[in-house]
PALUMDREN-861059 format. One line per field, with one value per residue (C-alpha): x, y, z; chain; residue in three letters. Coordinates in nm, 4 decimals, padded with zeros to 6 digits. Layout:
x: X;... $
y: Y;... $
z: Z;... $
c: A;... $
r: ALA;... $
END
This chain:
x: 00.0000;00.1433;00.2549;00.0293;00.2752;00.6569;00.8870;01.2563;01.5249;01.2960;01.4585;01.3283;01.4713;01.3569;01.5647;01.9181;02.2572;02.2645;01.8838;01.8777;01.6785;01.6876;01.3343;01.3234;01.6081;01.6182;01.2456;01.1809;00.8327;00.6246;00.2463;00.0328;-00.3102;-00.5799;-00.3274;-00.3753;-00.0427;-00.0059;00.3015;00.3759;00.5949;00.7060;00.5968;00.8234;00.9538;00.8146;00.4896;00.2914;00.5737;00.5609;00.1842;00.2111;00.4599;00.2338;-00.0540;00.1594;00.1448;00.5215;00.8058;01.0934;01.4490;01.5730;01.4260;01.1031;00.7405;00.5728;00.1953;00.0770;00.4053;00.3873;00.5861;00.3699;00.3960;00.1084;-00.2299;-00.4793;-00.8276;-00.6845;-00.5258;-00.7796;-00.6535;-00.8022;-00.6064;-00.6079;-00.7916;-01.1328;-01.1012;-01.4769;-01.6504;-01.8327;-02.1118;-02.1981;-02.3975;-02.2673;-02.4169;-02.2755;-01.9221;-01.9340;-02.0904;-01.7807;-01.5657;-01.8245;-01.8988;-01.5288;-01.4219;-01.7312;-01.8341;-01.9241;-02.1838;-02.5466;-02.6925;-02.8848;-02.5707;-02.3731;-02.6476;-02.6615;-02.2837;-02.2923;-02.5710;-02.4030;-02.0906;-02.2748;-02.4800;-02.1630;-02.0190;-02.3503;-02.4446;-02.7675;-02.9523;-02.7193;-02.6986;-02.8401;-02.6360;-02.3427;-02.0008;-02.0656;-02.3581;-02.1437;-01.9142;-01.5461;-01.6111;-01.8953;-01.6802;-01.4121;-01.6777;-01.7676;-01.4015;-01.3850;-01.7094;-01.5771;-01.2535;-01.4323;-01.6879;-01.4042;-01.3645;-00.9848;-00.7675;-00.5687;-00.6747;-00.4156;-00.5024;-00.2830;-00.3626;-00.7343;-00.8407;-00.5619;-00.7597;-01.0455;-01.0839;-00.9820;-01.3332;-01.4620;-01.1407;-01.2019;-01.5533;-01.4327;-01.1505;-01.4121;-01.6066;-01.2918;-01.2326;-01.5829;-01.5409;-01.2054;-01.3612;-01.6533;-01.4481;-01.1451;-00.9260;-00.5541;-00.5027;-00.1992;-00.2604;-00.0262;-00.0789;00.0903;-00.1477;-00.0218;-00.3666;-00.5134;-00.2423;-00.2891;-00.6690;-00.6783;-00.3647;-00.2148;00.1354;00.2656;00.5865;00.7504;00.9147;01.2333;01.2850;01.4148;01.6172;01.6606;01.3886;01.3572;01.1351;01.2145;01.1344;00.7854;00.5479;00.2950;-00.0503;-00.1426;-00.4850;-00.7912;-01.0623;-01.2990;-01.1072;-01.3049;-01.1436;-01.2616;-01.1643;-00.8185;-00.7467;-00.7496;-00.5665;-00.2064;-00.1111;-00.2320;-00.0654;00.2686;00.2592;00.1536;00.4430;00.6965;00.5927;00.5700;00.9066;01.0669;00.9269;01.0334;01.3833;01.4416;01.2827;01.5067;01.7345;01.5041;01.5001;01.7511;01.8895;02.1495;02.0606;02.2717;02.3085;02.0885;01.9745;01.6213;01.6433;01.4502;01.2081;00.8432;00.5836;00.3341;00.0442;00.0735;-00.1752;-00.4504;-00.7471;-01.0832;-01.4305;-01.5588;-01.8651;-02.1925;-02.1874;-01.8470;-01.9431;-02.2421;-02.0307;-01.7607;-02.0183;-02.0149;-01.7545;-01.5649;-01.2033;-01.1505;-00.9445;-00.6770;-00.9038;-01.2798;-01.5516;-01.8784;-02.1857;-02.0402;-02.2795;-02.2574;-02.5669;-02.5670;-02.8626;-02.9950;-03.2887;-03.4664;-03.4004;-03.1211;-02.8786;-02.7075;-02.3707;-02.2236;-02.4621;-02.3459;-01.9757;-01.8690;-01.5133;-01.2210;-00.8489;-00.5538;-00.2494;-00.0003;-00.2588;-00.2772;-00.6310;-00.7345;-01.0804;-01.2025;-01.5290;-01.6991;-01.6880;-01.9338;-01.9375;-01.8146;-01.4537;-01.3040;-01.5879;-01.4932;-01.1294;-01.2127;-01.4244;-01.1489;-00.9042;-01.1290;-01.1774;-01.5474;-01.7838;-01.9492;-02.3292;-02.3801;-02.1697;-01.8085;-01.4444;-01.1995;-00.8224;-00.6096;-00.8920;-00.9516;-01.2460;-01.1627;-01.2804;-01.1415;-00.8036;-00.4880;-00.1194;-00.1920;-00.3389;-00.1274;-00.2951;-00.1445;-00.3764;-00.3818;-00.2193;00.0852;-00.0036;00.3532;00.4651;00.6225;00.8668;01.0090;01.2541;01.1591;01.3359;01.1620;00.8218;00.8767;01.0257;00.7100;00.5231;00.8168;00.8983;00.5420;00.4983;00.8272;00.8434;01.0708;01.3264;01.6489;01.7028;01.9516;01.7007;01.4273;01.6701;01.7548;01.3848;01.3329;01.6407;01.5810;01.2460;01.3546;01.6324;01.3888;01.1794;01.4841;01.5246;01.8523;02.0184;01.7135;01.5981;01.7327;01.5527;01.2426;00.9133;00.8397;01.1467;01.0369;00.8467;00.4998;00.6418;00.9106;00.6520;00.4467;00.7592;00.7904;00.4266;00.4921;00.8053;00.6162;00.3389;00.5724;00.7904;00.4989;00.5086;00.1297;-00.0827;-00.2805;-00.1633;-00.4407;-00.3847;-00.6510;-00.5611;-00.2042;-00.0815;-00.3968;-00.2449;00.0673;00.1311;00.1167;00.4923;00.5715;00.2885;00.4544;00.7769;00.6066;00.3982;00.7222;00.8651;00.5569;00.5813;00.9501;00.8966;00.5838;00.7707;01.0153;00.7463;00.4483;00.2199;-00.1525;-00.2733;-00.5860;-00.5605;-00.8449;-00.7835;-00.9514;-00.6607;-00.7209;-00.3506;-00.2631;-00.5309;-00.3835;-00.0196;-00.0610;-00.3210;-00.3594;-00.7323;-00.9273;-01.2598;-01.4923;-01.7627;-02.1117;-02.2556;-02.3796;-02.5910;-02.6314;-02.2964;-02.1709;-01.9157;-01.9981;-01.7157;-01.3845;-01.1065;-00.8036;-00.4846;-00.2791;00.0305;00.3805;00.5475;00.7627;00.5810;00.6853;00.5043;00.7520;00.7071;00.3277;00.3265;00.5132;00.2950;00.0574;-00.2316;-00.2102;-00.4510;-00.7082;-00.7255;-00.7367;-01.0221;-01.2277;-01.1872;-01.2703;-01.5706;-01.6941;-01.6610;-01.8383;-02.1213;-02.1791;-02.1401;-02.3967;-02.5536;-02.6424;-02.7021;-02.5993;-02.7596;-02.5665;-02.5532;-02.3671;-02.1167;-02.0609;-01.9966;-01.7300;-01.5605;-01.5760;-01.4185;-01.1122;-01.0997;-01.0996;-00.8258;-00.5835;-00.3602;-00.4618;-00.8149;-00.9205;-01.2508;-01.2208;-01.4096;-01.7640;-01.9139;-02.0031 $
y: 00.0000;00.3435;00.5868;00.8874;01.0634;01.0608;01.2242;01.2253;01.3316;01.5949;01.8152;02.1053;02.3379;02.6437;02.9388;03.0363;03.0493;02.9427;02.9070;02.6783;02.3622;02.0686;01.9273;01.6695;01.5095;01.2668;01.1815;00.9270;00.7884;00.6422;00.6138;00.4094;00.5179;00.3942;00.3179;00.4123;00.5043;00.5900;00.7797;00.7435;00.9886;01.1578;01.5024;01.7588;01.5139;01.7120;01.5277;01.8473;01.9967;01.6895;01.7084;02.0847;02.0192;01.7529;02.0003;02.2662;02.5000;02.4785;02.4324;02.1887;02.3210;02.0366;01.7445;01.7084;01.6230;01.4929;01.4452;01.2777;01.3592;01.7290;01.8977;02.0405;02.4186;02.5199;02.4183;02.2506;02.0963;01.7733;01.7371;01.7650;01.8256;01.7466;01.9076;01.8390;02.1670;02.1702;02.5286;02.5678;02.9011;02.9448;03.1580;02.8983;02.5786;02.2305;02.2636;02.6136;02.5023;02.2211;02.4533;02.6742;02.3944;02.2668;02.6094;02.6983;02.3767;02.2815;02.6201;02.4717;02.2365;02.3398;02.4474;02.1197;01.9163;02.1085;02.0608;01.6874;01.6654;01.8488;01.6322;01.3120;01.3713;01.5110;01.1900;00.9834;01.1217;01.0756;01.4417;01.4664;01.5358;01.8254;01.9968;02.3231;02.3315;02.5661;02.4426;02.5707;02.3268;02.0269;01.7963;01.7679;01.4444;01.6003;01.9007;01.6707;01.4900;01.8245;01.8809;01.5354;01.5932;01.9285;01.7728;01.4811;01.7102;01.8689;01.5217;01.5341;01.2732;01.2318;01.2954;01.4219;01.3855;01.5473;01.3780;01.4474;01.2604;01.3407;01.6145;01.3754;01.1470;00.7856;00.6459;00.9078;00.8577;00.4831;00.5391;00.7844;00.5506;00.2880;00.5465;00.6524;00.2890;00.2645;00.5946;00.4810;00.1619;00.3499;00.6256;00.4195;00.7297;00.7568;00.8601;00.9653;00.9739;01.1379;00.9868;00.8994;00.6088;00.2616;00.1005;00.3702;00.3158;-00.0620;-00.0415;00.1978;00.1643;-00.0641;00.0445;00.1945;00.3990;00.5461;00.8877;00.8879;01.1409;01.4802;01.6755;01.5838;01.3205;01.0693;00.7738;00.4430;00.0909;00.0340;-00.2239;-00.3871;-00.4495;-00.7858;-00.8041;-00.8216;-00.5547;-00.4723;-00.4828;-00.5268;-00.3688;-00.6400;-00.9225;-00.7738;-00.8005;-01.1794;-01.1886;-01.3100;-01.1003;-00.7841;-00.8746;-00.9446;-00.6327;-00.4112;-00.5394;-00.4939;-00.1341;-00.0377;-00.1867;-00.0132;00.3246;00.2704;00.1674;00.4637;00.6949;00.5780;00.8526;01.1402;01.3951;01.1864;01.3578;01.2619;01.0244;01.1433;00.9389;01.1161;00.9171;00.9656;01.1058;00.9508;01.2335;01.2170;01.4374;01.6470;01.4460;01.1745;01.3478;01.2711;01.0499;01.2120;01.1006;00.8435;00.9259;00.7511;00.5676;00.4205;00.3352;00.1389;-00.0478;-00.1151;-00.2846;-00.5781;-00.8530;-00.7379;-00.6243;-00.2501;-00.1324;00.1333;00.3366;00.2889;00.4397;00.3798;00.4368;00.7594;00.9679;01.3048;01.5069;01.8409;02.0805;02.1706;02.3790;02.0502;01.9080;01.7094;01.5257;01.2222;01.1844;00.9120;00.6790;00.4531;00.4100;00.1390;00.0117;-00.0909;-00.0665;-00.2231;-00.0246;-00.0109;-00.1074;00.0633;00.0959;00.2463;00.3838;00.3531;00.4196;00.6357;01.0149;01.1467;00.8322;01.0112;00.8896;01.2325;01.3152;01.0160;01.1265;01.4871;01.3715;01.1572;01.4438;01.6689;01.9101;01.8287;01.7805;01.4400;01.4489;01.1292;00.8436;00.8868;00.8234;00.7009;00.7056;00.5279;00.5412;00.9134;01.0657;01.2675;01.6217;01.8798;01.8760;01.7844;01.6995;01.3309;01.3179;01.4288;01.4926;01.4808;01.6455;01.6272;01.9703;01.9868;02.3410;02.4524;02.8038;02.9014;03.1518;02.8920;02.6152;02.2494;02.2169;02.5194;02.3902;02.0646;02.2434;02.4531;02.1514;01.9818;02.2866;02.2924;01.9179;01.8543;02.1413;01.9526;01.8473;02.0373;02.2399;01.9774;01.6955;01.8806;01.9498;01.5789;01.4860;01.7224;01.6118;01.2431;01.2465;01.4758;01.2302;00.9395;01.0964;01.1676;01.5404;01.5395;01.7637;01.9819;02.0628;02.4190;02.5045;02.7208;02.5399;02.7605;02.6127;02.2501;02.0320;01.9070;01.5668;01.7182;01.9355;01.6282;01.4613;01.7555;01.7055;01.3387;01.4187;01.6845;01.4400;01.1630;01.4079;01.4916;01.1314;01.1100;00.8379;00.8364;00.9330;01.0502;01.0776;01.2310;01.1323;01.2480;01.1712;01.2596;01.5714;01.3916;01.2016;00.8264;00.7759;01.0304;00.8760;00.5340;00.6807;00.8493;00.5429;00.3513;00.6403;00.6313;00.2551;00.2799;00.5459;00.3763;00.0459;00.2194;00.3839;00.1438;00.4369;00.3615;00.5077;00.5699;00.6711;00.7867;00.7008;00.6510;00.4384;00.0626;-00.0208;00.2324;00.0934;-00.2575;-00.1486;00.0465;-00.1416;-00.4239;-00.3855;-00.2013;-00.0501;-00.0159;00.2472;00.2231;00.5116;00.8238;00.9715;00.7500;00.5937;00.3150;00.0350;-00.1951;-00.4447;-00.4899;-00.6790;-00.8205;-00.7777;-01.0855;-00.9869;-00.9848;-00.6727;-00.4795;-00.4009;-00.2268;-00.1830;-00.4061;-00.6838;-00.6658;-00.6785;-01.0075;-01.1599;-01.4275;-01.3130;-00.9398;-00.9328;-01.1319;-00.8534;-00.5996;-00.7846;-00.7783;-00.4022;-00.3349;-00.5690;-00.3887;-00.0456;-00.1703;-00.3125;00.0314;00.2166;00.4868;00.4845;00.1153;-00.0679;-00.4311;-00.7120;-00.9307;-01.2179;-00.9977;-00.8825;-01.2391;-01.3513;-01.0812;-01.1809;-01.5528;-01.5046;-01.3507;-01.6230;-01.8928;-01.7166;-01.6594;-01.9248;-01.8577;-01.9841;-01.7704;-01.5879;-01.2079;-01.0044;-00.9031;-00.5742;-00.5190 $
z: 00.0000;-00.0922;00.1750;00.2225;00.4567;00.4673;00.7227;00.6386;00.8900;01.0457;01.3121;01.5191;01.7829;01.9739;02.0942;02.0064;02.1700;02.5325;02.5274;02.2222;02.2914;02.0510;02.0570;01.7761;01.5841;01.2930;01.2780;01.0016;00.9484;00.6676;00.7087;00.4700;00.3557;00.5931;00.8683;01.2349;01.3973;01.7656;01.8855;02.2567;02.4375;02.7556;02.8631;02.7016;02.4420;02.1479;02.0747;02.0204;01.8130;01.5889;01.5385;01.4727;01.1924;01.0422;01.0544;00.8834;01.1824;01.2413;00.9949;01.0561;01.0705;00.8571;00.6702;00.4779;00.5443;00.2298;00.2026;-00.1189;-00.2919;-00.1967;00.0779;00.3534;00.3495;00.5756;00.7169;00.4872;00.5252;00.3911;00.7383;01.0199;01.3738;01.7147;01.9968;02.3698;02.4269;02.2620;02.1258;02.0851;02.0370;02.3685;02.2174;01.9513;01.9935;01.9142;01.5666;01.5231;01.6119;01.3579;01.1009;01.1168;00.9758;00.7288;00.5826;00.5555;00.3807;00.1806;00.0433;-00.2938;-00.1449;-00.1100;00.2253;00.2458;00.1778;00.4396;00.6982;00.6234;00.6613;00.9925;01.1309;01.0135;01.2198;01.5215;01.5200;01.4795;01.8054;01.9864;02.0318;01.8310;02.1564;02.2374;01.8982;02.0368;02.3589;02.4120;02.5357;02.8895;02.9088;02.8098;03.0053;02.9127;02.7262;02.5273;02.4349;02.3014;02.0964;01.9385;01.8488;01.6869;01.4926;01.3714;01.2462;01.0776;00.9134;00.7186;00.5625;00.5807;00.4164;00.7355;01.0946;01.3445;01.7137;01.9789;02.3126;02.2639;02.5784;02.8242;03.0037;03.0879;03.3868;03.3316;03.3048;03.0581;02.8646;02.8371;02.7035;02.4379;02.3371;02.2556;02.0553;01.8681;01.7755;01.6262;01.4394;01.3027;01.1694;01.0156;00.8510;00.7407;00.7573;00.8008;01.1631;01.3658;01.7393;01.9873;02.3321;02.6594;02.7328;02.6386;02.6624;02.4390;02.1796;02.1679;02.1643;01.8680;01.6562;01.3945;01.4981;01.8207;01.8000;02.1109;02.1082;02.3131;02.5960;02.4989;02.4314;02.0652;02.0850;01.8047;01.7228;01.8889;01.7686;01.6379;01.7832;01.5528;01.7048;01.5554;01.7187;01.4987;01.5041;01.6599;01.9880;02.3057;02.6107;02.8494;02.6145;02.5564;02.9269;02.8906;02.5547;02.5789;02.2756;02.4479;02.7767;02.6057;02.3878;02.6797;02.8885;02.6061;02.5347;02.9010;02.9853;02.6871;02.7956;03.1550;03.0469;02.8148;03.0695;03.3513;03.4580;03.3715;03.6524;03.8429;04.1475;04.3991;04.6793;04.9674;05.2793;05.5337;05.8352;05.9625;06.3171;06.6017;06.6763;06.7770;06.6091;06.7985;06.6499;06.9190;07.1399;07.3885;07.3106;07.2506;07.3392;07.0951;06.8840;06.9549;06.6202;06.6990;07.0593;06.9334;06.6800;06.9388;07.1612;06.9204;06.9620;06.6504;06.6814;06.6628;06.3639;06.3536;06.1247;06.1464;05.9342;06.1195;05.8993;05.7609;05.5491;05.3790;05.2955;05.1141;05.1171;04.7709;04.6448;04.5698;04.9160;05.0876;04.8575;05.0096;04.8365;05.0597;05.2412;05.5233;05.4399;05.6860;05.6773;05.9022;05.8320;06.0057;06.1058;05.8191;05.5578;05.2174;05.0759;04.7421;04.6582;04.2997;04.1197;03.8610;03.8745;04.1301;04.3433;04.6555;04.6712;04.7324;04.9707;05.1876;05.1813;05.2687;05.5662;05.7170;05.6518;05.8605;05.5702;05.5235;05.8170;05.8548;05.8374;06.0367;06.1672;06.2696;06.1824;06.4448;06.4000;06.6604;06.9185;06.8655;06.6865;06.3769;06.4446;06.2044;06.0286;06.2161;06.1698;06.2344;05.8809;05.5867;05.2513;04.9023;04.6516;04.2729;04.2645;04.4980;04.6216;04.6884;04.7750;04.4411;04.5954;04.8360;04.7560;04.7636;05.0966;05.2442;05.1346;05.3199;05.6211;05.6676;05.8017;05.9710;06.1839;06.3194;06.3721;06.5552;06.8082;07.0470;06.7896;06.7330;06.4172;06.2959;06.3516;06.1665;05.8806;05.8622;05.8466;05.5530;05.3624;05.4293;05.2523;04.9714;04.9000;04.9160;04.6393;04.4219;04.4827;04.6730;04.4154;04.3520;04.7030;04.6855;04.3616;04.3840;04.3366;04.0350;03.8606;03.9025;03.6559;03.7495;03.8345;04.0580;04.2327;04.3127;04.4504;04.6883;04.7893;04.8643;05.0641;05.2602;05.3507;05.4676;05.6587;05.8875;06.0170;05.9993;06.1500;05.8246;05.4758;05.2419;04.8662;04.6395;04.2823;04.3471;03.9950;03.8021;03.6407;03.5167;03.1960;03.2378;03.2116;03.4827;03.6835;03.6652;03.7975;04.0915;04.1737;04.2164;04.4224;04.6450;04.6881;04.7754;05.0414;05.1771;05.2105;05.4472;05.6603;05.6414;05.7171;05.7036;05.3750;05.1674;04.8021;04.5753;04.2110;03.8731;03.7517;03.7711;03.7464;04.0154;04.2459;04.2232;04.2400;04.5636;04.7623;05.0067;04.9456;04.6781;04.7840;04.4861;04.5276;04.3828;04.1827;04.3518;04.4847;04.7920;04.7109;04.9321;04.9197;04.6288;04.6670;04.8486;04.6725;04.8521;04.6492;04.7255;04.5287;04.6763;04.8136;04.7495;04.4250;04.1112;03.7838;03.6028;03.8581;03.8382;03.4595;03.4803;03.7554;03.6306;03.8523;03.7863;03.4927;03.6867;03.9452;03.6662;03.4989;03.8215;03.8631;03.4981;03.5231;03.8333;03.6706;03.3588;03.5717;03.7256;03.3927;03.3197;03.6645;03.6553;03.9811;03.9201;04.1162;04.3570;04.1076;03.8577;04.1195;04.2414;03.8849;03.8427;04.1692;04.0952;03.7528;03.9120;04.1760;03.9100;03.7143;04.0030;04.1440;04.5047;04.4692;04.7653;04.7654;04.7806;05.0404;04.9541;05.0569;05.4174 $
c: A;A;A;A;A;A;A;A;A;A;A;A;A;A;A;A;A;A;A;A;A;A;A;A;A;A;A;A;A;A;A;A;A;A;A;A;A;A;A;A;A;A;A;A;A;A;A;A;A;A;A;A;A;A;A;A;A;A;A;A;A;A;A;A;A;A;A;A;A;A;A;A;A;A;A;A;A;A;A;A;A;A;A;A;A;A;A;A;A;A;A;A;A;A;A;A;A;A;A;A;A;A;A;A;A;A;A;A;A;A;A;A;A;A;A;A;A;A;A;A;A;A;A;A;A;A;A;A;A;A;A;A;A;A;A;A;A;A;A;A;A;A;A;A;A;A;A;A;A;A;A;A;A;A;A;A;A;A;A;A;A;A;A;A;A;A;A;A;A;A;A;A;A;A;A;A;A;A;A;A;A;A;A;A;A;A;A;A;A;A;A;A;A;A;A;A;A;A;A;A;A;A;A;A;A;A;A;A;A;A;A;A;A;A;A;A;A;A;A;A;A;A;A;A;A;A;A;A;A;A;A;A;A;A;A;A;A;A;A;A;A;A;A;A;A;A;A;A;A;A;A;A;A;A;A;A;A;A;A;A;A;A;A;A;A;A;A;A;A;A;A;A;A;A;A;A;A;A;A;A;A;A;A;A;A;A;A;A;A;A;A;A;A;A;A;A;A;A;A;A;A;A;A;A;A;A;A;A;A;A;A;A;A;A;A;A;A;A;A;A;A;A;A;A;A;A;A;A;A;A;A;A;A;A;A;A;A;A;A;A;A;A;A;A;A;A;A;A;A;A;A;A;A;A;A;A;A;A;A;A;A;A;A;A;A;A;A;A;A;A;A;A;A;A;A;A;A;A;A;A;A;A;A;A;A;A;A;A;A;A;A;A;A;A;A;A;A;A;A;A;A;A;A;A;A;A;A;A;A;A;A;A;A;A;A;A;A;A;A;A;A;A;A;A;A;A;A;A;A;A;A;A;A;A;A;A;A;A;A;A;A;A;A;A;A;A;A;A;A;A;A;A;A;A;A;A;A;A;A;A;A;A;A;A;A;A;A;A;A;A;A;A;A;A;A;A;A;A;A;A;A;A;A;A;A;A;A;A;A;A;A;A;A;A;A;A;A;A;A;A;A;A;A;A;A;A;A;A;A;A;A;A;A;A;A;A;A;A;A;A;A;A;A;A;A;A;A;A;A;A;A;A;A;A;A;A;A;A;A;A;A;A;A;A;A;A;A;A;A;A;A;A;A;A;A;A;A;A;A;A;A;A;A;A;A;A;A;A;A;A;A;A;A;A;A;A;A;A;A;A;A;A;A;A $
r: MET;PRO;ALA;ILE;LEU;GLU;LEU;SER;ASP;VAL;CYS;LYS;HIS;TYR;GLY;GLU;GLY;ALA;LYS;ARG;ALA;GLU;VAL;LEU;SER;GLY;ILE;ASN;LEU;SER;VAL;GLU;GLU;GLY;GLU;PHE;VAL;ALA;ILE;LEU;GLY;PHE;SER;GLY;ALA;GLY;LYS;THR;THR;LEU;ILE;SER;MET;LEU;ALA;GLY;LEU;THR;GLU;PRO;ASP;ARG;GLY;GLY;ILE;ILE;PHE;ARG;ASN;ARG;GLU;ILE;SER;GLY;PRO;SER;PRO;GLU;ARG;GLY;VAL;VAL;PHE;GLN;SER;TYR;SER;LEU;MET;PRO;TRP;LEU;SER;VAL;GLY;GLY;ASN;VAL;ASP;LEU;ALA;VAL;ASN;ALA;VAL;HIS;ARG;THR;LYS;SER;ARG;VAL;GLU;ARG;LEU;ALA;LEU;ARG;ASN;HIS;TYR;ILE;ASN;MET;VAL;GLY;LEU;ALA;HIS;ALA;VAL;ASP;ARG;ARG;PRO;ALA;GLU;LEU;SER;GLY;GLY;MET;ARG;GLN;ARG;VAL;ALA;VAL;ALA;ARG;ALA;LEU;ALA;MET;GLN;PRO;GLU;ILE;LEU;LEU;MET;ASP;GLU;PRO;LEU;SER;ALA;LEU;ASP;ALA;LEU;THR;ARG;SER;LYS;LEU;GLN;ASP;GLU;PHE;ALA;LEU;ILE;SER;GLU;ALA;GLU;LYS;LYS;THR;ILE;ILE;LEU;ILE;THR;ASN;ASP;VAL;ASP;GLU;ALA;ILE;LEU;LEU;ALA;ASP;ARG;VAL;ILE;PRO;LEU;THR;PRO;GLY;PRO;ALA;ALA;THR;LEU;GLY;PRO;GLU;PHE;SER;VAL;GLY;ILE;GLU;ARG;PRO;ARG;ASP;ARG;ALA;ALA;LEU;ASN;GLY;ASP;ASP;ARG;PHE;ILE;THR;LEU;ARG;ARG;GLU;ILE;THR;GLU;TYR;LEU;MET;ASP;VAL;GLY;ALA;GLY;ARG;ASN;VAL;SER;GLY;ASP;HIS;ASP;VAL;ALA;LEU;PRO;ASN;VAL;VAL;PRO;ILE;SER;ARG;GLY;LYS;SER;GLN;LYS;LEU;PRO;ALA;ALA;TYR;ALA;ASN;ALA;ALA;ALA;SER;PRO;THR;GLU;ALA;GLY;TYR;VAL;GLU;PHE;SER;GLN;VAL;SER;LYS;VAL;TYR;PRO;THR;PRO;LYS;GLY;PRO;LEU;THR;VAL;VAL;ASP;GLY;PHE;ASP;PHE;LYS;MET;ASN;LYS;GLY;GLU;PHE;VAL;THR;LEU;ILE;GLY;HIS;SER;GLY;CYS;GLY;LYS;SER;THR;VAL;LEU;SER;MET;VAL;ALA;GLY;LEU;ASN;PRO;ILE;SER;SER;GLY;GLY;VAL;VAL;LEU;ASP;ASN;SER;GLU;VAL;VAL;GLY;ALA;GLY;PRO;ASP;ARG;ALA;VAL;VAL;PHE;GLN;ALA;PRO;SER;LEU;MET;PRO;TRP;LEU;THR;ALA;ARG;GLU;ASN;VAL;ALA;LEU;GLY;VAL;ASP;ARG;VAL;TYR;PRO;ASN;ALA;SER;ALA;ALA;GLU;ARG;ARG;ASP;VAL;VAL;GLU;TYR;TYR;LEU;ASN;ARG;VAL;GLY;LEU;GLY;ASP;SER;MET;HIS;ARG;GLN;ALA;SER;GLU;LEU;SER;ASN;GLY;MET;LYS;GLN;ARG;VAL;GLY;ILE;ALA;ARG;ALA;PHE;ALA;LEU;SER;PRO;LYS;LEU;LEU;LEU;LEU;ASP;GLU;PRO;PHE;GLY;MET;LEU;ASP;SER;ILE;THR;ARG;TRP;GLU;LEU;GLN;ASP;VAL;LEU;MET;ASP;VAL;TRP;ALA;LYS;THR;GLN;VAL;THR;ALA;ILE;CYS;VAL;THR;HIS;ASP;VAL;ASP;GLU;ALA;ILE;LEU;LEU;ALA;ASP;ARG;VAL;VAL;MET;MET;SER;ASN;GLY;PRO;ASN;ALA;ARG;ILE;GLY;ASN;VAL;MET;ASP;VAL;ASP;LEU;PRO;ARG;PRO;ARG;SER;ARG;LYS;ALA;LEU;LEU;ALA;HIS;LYS;ASP;TYR;TYR;ALA;TYR;ARG;GLU;GLU;LEU;LEU;GLY;PHE;LEU;GLU;ALA;TYR;GLU;GLY;GLY;ALA;ASN;PRO;ASP;GLN;GLU;THR;LEU;ASP;ARG;ILE;ARG;ASN;LYS;ARG;THR;GLN;ARG;THR;SER;SER;GLY;GLN;MET;PRO;HIS;SER;ALA;ALA $
END
């Protein structure tokens, strides 16, 4: 099949002199007509620069980009682009935004033909019901559907997609990936997808090609996806070809990414100091006292029929209803579920940042009342003081939590944890000078340095590209293994939930969300992503989580038989043969 697109020794830099930055170097690529190619890369590796050159928005410094035997010299409707940002006109409806592209490209067609074209692609992305809505009335996923419809309505010969789903939560992203697969099959267009998601690349593409870390990034070895279409996400999870390919690509990316942002690991001993959080016990709440009257053993952390109700103009709205759960000291639990299921609400209540409507939370025999230094929180955004250094940001909390420690001891606490997260050589840099991944490392170090009784993580890596996220997940596991602090992590990421947890708590849909299922993760520690990918039982756990999320898709409320079937399937697939916990 002839090539529709050819890149030959393409190079690109920005800046001059001391500020010159080599972004791309020696990019060679041939794309056949009708082929779907996914390019995987690290943040800052030049993925967007590459797609901009293919779109004709940026010129290469050297080399050529040939489309249908003609060198690209600027933008053209023959190359449609879908960017990460939707770039919709906020004052126009869904139909109006698509009309802009149709009317600009298909001026020679009649009004009836243009309207039919617009409606065809709006229907294709499932937005016929929202044709008259404005962007402000749409969810993020719906806005991205509009952007896709607009690009397709131009009827380009090649479709260029620059991380179109990366700004969406994991579950919305999965749904749109499935829709993209259907659209790709229906349209039979040549597509180049820029992504940082390995699963997305394998699900959609014919070939997956990694982009090496910058500076001077280039294309690595290509991986052919020899899996027939259509590809079912759930079925792939049990397909040996998918499992093997996923492991090969992931390991390659982790290997070539090793050493990025590497900092010195100086030998700093953790001093033996006691934080102020080891305080006096408080009176237990009535809900806990009633539960404690039973012969059951008290846990280190106990949620006793915790509920959260918000007042609304239409009456009380129960977001979380009767969350009842016990944790052992040193246990790591992850919370997963669809958007709006109350995961972050549960976390904010135990953090003391959101008052509990009914029930109670007990930590180490003390009722949780308001925020306190015994609970450290790592949010999605690290919330650092940009004018302070990494070390100073961590020291802010340490100086308050260890009032009886000497200055030298407090300094050692700070530096110990900054070294543990790989920032030994960057601790004196201002937060404003750090990458997003480095900032989150500071946030992790700050949380551990407080020596909390309970570590709370609210989608701590949700704003990072998947490759940086892998790195920090391993950093978190390494530091946690040394501290064994009791921890709860809210996540949308199935792989993250399994990697981190001793148990995964799966939430039902809100409102009135409660625990739908609890899954024991009987995989050896210490854990790393590489080790899990090679473990024979890993994909069985993954299949159960994906099955659970699918069962609750779209607000569904599956019956007990369905949930039991999902659990039993995993049990049969694993070597342990042990039944997982069911919901309380």
